[in-house]
N, C-alpha and C positions, 0 to 999 in steps of 0.2 A: 832138790829144789832150793833155789836161792831165797833170800829174805825178800818179801814183798813189802814195800813202804807206801802208805797212802795217808792222806790228810782228810779229816772231816771237820766241819764247822757247824755251830749252832749258836745263835745270838752272839755273845762275845767269847765263846769257848772255842779253842782250837785243839784238836787231838791228832797226834802223829802215831800211827799204828805200824808196828813191825811184825809181820806174820810169817811164821815158818813151821815146817812139819814138826810134830812133837806129840805130847800126850795130853793136851788140853789145859795147860797152865796159863793163867791170865794174870799179868802183873801190870799195875797202874802206878806210875811214878815210883817204882821200886817196892810197892806194897801189893799184897794179894787183893783180889777182887772183893772178897768178903770183908777185908779190913777197910778198903777205900770207900766202898758203898755198902753200908750196913743194912740198908733196907732191901727187901726182896724185889720190890718193883724196879729199882734202879739196876740191880743185878740181872734181872730178866731183860731189861732194855739192852744191856751190854751183850748178853748172850743170845739175843733174839735171832740174829742172822745165822748163828751156828745151829740153833734149834730148827729153824725153817729148812736149812739145807742138810740136816743130819750129819754135821761135821764137828760135833762138840768135842770129841776126844782126839781129833786128828791134828790140830794145830796149836802151837804155843804162840801167845800174843804178848808182846811187850809194848806198853802204851805210855806215851808222854802227853799229858794234857794240862792246859793252863787256861785261866780266865773263866769268868762266868760263875754260875752256881752248880749245884749237884745235878739237877735235871739237864741243864744245858750241856754239861760235860758228858753225861751218860749218852745223850742223843748224838753228840758229836762223835763219840767213840763208836756208836752203832753205825753211823754213816760211813766212817772210815773202814770199819771191819767189812761192811757190805761191799764197799768198793774194792777192797783187797781180795775178797772171795771171788768177785766177778773177774778180776784179772787172772786169778789162778784157773778158773774154769768158767767159760762163757755161758754154760748151761745154767749156772746158778742165777744168772740175770732173770731168766724166765720165772724163777720162784720168788726172787726178792722184789722185783719191780711191782707186781700187783699188791704187795704188802706195804708199799710206800717207803721202803728202806733205802732206796737209791735217790730219793728226792731231797735236795737241800732245802730246808725250811728257811725262807728268806726273811721271816719276821724279825725285826730288830726294835730296840727301844727308840721311840721318837725323841728327838732332841728338844730341850727346853728353849723357848723363844724369849728374847728380851722383852721387858714390859709385861710379862705374864708370870703367873705363879709357877706353872708347870708347862708341859708341852701344849695342852689344850685349855687348861683351867686358867681363868682370868682372875685378877685381883677384884675384890668386892667393889661394885660401883656405888658411889654415894651421890645422890642427886643434889642434896643440900649440905 
């Protein structure tokens, strides 16, 4: 099997995932998963696609991720891994789609407008 390359995005995070057959090693920006994401919740988000499809120990993953914060990066990685698994085996799509792992979350930060304090908040109005 050749290396499968996919991209996942979430907010301002972009994750490039390189998936190949192996023994379940996950490296993010040259560091191990437990080093890069110390909390169990973020580690679960990264491994969620493997747990649903029962392929946790079958593939090695090399990930390059940049931009955004911890949660955005973890969810971008999750989307990219899900897309890569679907390219390897189309039957995985039936398991991942109902869990919402193949849907790109479109929510982004709204831009700040001129003449206002933030995106929606206004400066305090003074009548006198």
